[in-house]
C-alpha positions in Angstrom: -14.7 -11.3 50.7 -13.7 -14.2 48.7 -10.6 -13.3 46.5 -11.0 -16.4 44.3 -14.8 -15.6 43.3 -15.7 -19.2 44.0 -12.9 -20.9 42.1 -10.4 -23.2 43.6 -7.3 -21.7 45.0 -4.6 -20.6 42.6 -2.8 -17.7 41.2 -4.7 -14.7 40.4 -5.7 -14.1 36.6 -6.0 -10.8 34.9 -9.9 -11.2 35.0 -9.6 -11.5 38.8 -7.4 -8.4 39.1 -10.0 -6.5 37.0 -12.8 -7.6 39.0 -10.9 -6.3 42.3 -10.2 -3.0 40.7 -13.8 -2.6 39.6 -15.0 -3.4 43.0 -12.7 -0.8 44.4 -13.6 1.9 41.9 -17.3 1.4 41.8 -18.1 2.7 45.2 -16.1 5.8 44.6 -18.1 6.5 41.4 -15.2 6.1 38.9 -16.7 3.1 37.4 -19.9 1.7 36.8 -20.1 -2.0 35.7 -22.2 -2.7 32.6 -25.6 -4.0 33.3 -26.2 -7.2 31.2 -29.6 -9.1 30.9 -30.4 -12.6 30.0 -31.1 -13.1 26.3 -34.8 -13.6 25.7 -35.6 -17.3 25.4 -36.3 -18.5 21.9 -39.9 -19.4 21.1 -40.5 -22.9 20.5 -42.1 -22.3 17.3 -38.8 -21.0 15.9 -36.7 -24.0 17.3 -35.7 -26.6 14.7 -34.5 -30.1 15.6 -31.0 -30.6 14.0 -32.2 -33.8 12.3 -35.0 -31.8 10.7 -32.6 -29.6 8.7 -31.7 -31.0 5.3 -29.3 -29.4 2.9 -30.6 -29.5 -0.5 -27.9 -28.9 -3.2 -28.6 -26.2 -5.8 -29.3 -27.4 -9.2 -29.1 -24.8 -12.1 -32.1 -25.2 -14.3 -31.4 -26.4 -17.7 -31.4 -24.0 -20.5 -34.3 -24.3 -22.8 -34.2 -23.1 -26.4 -36.3 -20.3 -27.4 -38.3 -20.8 -30.4 -37.9 -17.9 -33.0 -40.9 -16.7 -35.1 -40.0 -17.7 -38.6 -42.9 -15.8 -40.0 -42.8 -12.9 -42.7 -43.1 -10.3 -40.0 -40.0 -11.2 -38.3 -37.0 -8.9 -38.7 -33.9 -8.7 -36.7 -34.6 -5.0 -36.0 -34.3 -5.4 -32.1 -30.5 -6.6 -32.7 -29.8 -3.5 -34.9 -31.5 -1.3 -32.2 -29.5 -2.7 -29.5 -26.2 -2.2 -31.6 -27.3 1.3 -32.3 -27.9 2.1 -28.9 -24.7 0.5 -27.6 -22.9 2.7 -30.3 -24.7 5.8 -29.1 -23.9 5.2 -25.5 -20.3 4.7 -26.4 -20.2 7.8 -28.8 -21.7 9.7 -25.7 -19.0 8.5 -23.3 -16.5 9.6 -25.9 -17.8 13.1 -26.3 -17.9 13.6 -22.4 -14.3 12.4 -22.3 -13.3 15.0 -24.9 -15.3 17.7 -23.1 -13.5 16.6 -19.8 -10.2 16.9 -21.6 -10.8 20.3 -23.0 -12.0 21.7 -19.5 -9.2 20.2 -17.6 -6.6 21.4 -20.4 -7.8 24.9 -20.0 -7.5 24.7 -16.2 -4.0 23.5 -16.4 -3.1 26.3 -19.0 -4.8 28.9 -16.7 -2.7 27.8 -13.8 0.5 27.9 -16.0 -0.6 31.4 -16.9 -1.1 32.6 -13.4 2.2 31.2 -12.3 4.2 32.8 -15.1 2.5 36.2 -14.4 3.4 35.9 -10.8 7.0 34.9 -11.6 7.3 37.9 -14.1 5.7 40.3 -11.2 8.3 39.1 -8.7 11.2 39.4 -11.2 10.3 42.8 -12.3 10.1 43.8 -8.5 13.4 42.2 -7.8 15.1 44.1 -10.6 16.0 41.2 -12.8 14.9 37.5 -13.7 15.1 35.2 -10.7 15.0 31.3 -10.8 12.4 30.2 -13.2 10.2 28.2 -10.6 7.1 28.0 -12.8 8.8 25.3 -14.7 7.8 22.8 -12.0 4.1 23.7 -12.5 4.6 23.6 -16.3 6.1 20.1 -16.0 3.3 18.7 -13.7 0.6 20.1 -15.6 2.1 19.0 -18.9 2.2 15.5 -17.6 -1.4 15.6 -16.8 -2.3 17.0 -20.0 -0.3 14.4 -21.9 -1.9 11.5 -19.8 -5.2 12.9 -20.3 -4.5 13.3 -24.0 -3.5 9.7 -24.4 -6.8 8.4 -22.4 -9.0 10.3 -24.9 -7.3 10.5 -28.2 -4.6 7.7 -27.8 -4.7 4.1 -29.0 -8.3 2.7 -28.4 -8.8 -0.9 -27.1 -9.1 -3.7 -29.6 -12.3 -5.0 -30.5 -13.0 -8.7 -29.9 -12.6 -9.5 -33.6 -9.5 -7.7 -34.1 -8.1 -9.5 -30.8 -9.1 -13.0 -32.3 -7.4 -12.0 -35.6 -4.2 -11.0 -33.8 -4.3 -14.3 -31.8 -4.7 -16.3 -35.0 -1.8 -14.3 -36.5 0.4 -15.1 -33.5 -0.4 -18.6 -33.6 0.6 -18.9 -37.2 3.8 -17.0 -36.6 4.6 -19.3 -33.7 4.0 -22.2 -35.9 6.2 -20.8 -38.7 3.2 -20.2 -40.8 2.9 -17.2 -43.4 3.4 -13.5 -42.4 6.5 -14.7 -40.5 10.1 -13.9 -41.4 11.3 -15.4 -38.3 11.8 -19.2 -37.5 9.1 -20.9 -35.5 9.0 -20.2 -31.8 10.3 -22.9 -29.8 
């Protein structure tokens, strides 16, 4: 048996050791080498010469103005309808948030009530008030309720127009314009 597997003489590599261990283990039934087959040859119809491939840069089509009908029948009702549907979707989302807040608040208060009943029963059986451990449940549920309250009823995100107005006021304040009792920002 050729220890070098047809290679020139040299120190054994980890691959050589793996092959030798595999050759020893295979007859004993401990290991079966995986069977590999040659990949199927690619049909000539799918082969493409390298010089035949040409990269074409993508060009975004130019935006064309859309002519608006200027007849008497034209009314911007679609814009109002889209705005109304957007408002309705936002209102539905707010109502769902409020319902979720109410459900989660009732669940948290129920958990507090159950813990208080358990604490009271243990205190009665013990013959006196024991450590008031429900405070930890009350604090955890309270933090969760407060967090959910702020998400639902707290300050709402600024509209785009309000954000622009705030940016303009800040620019004027930094330039020392009106509405500022402070010196210009430098």
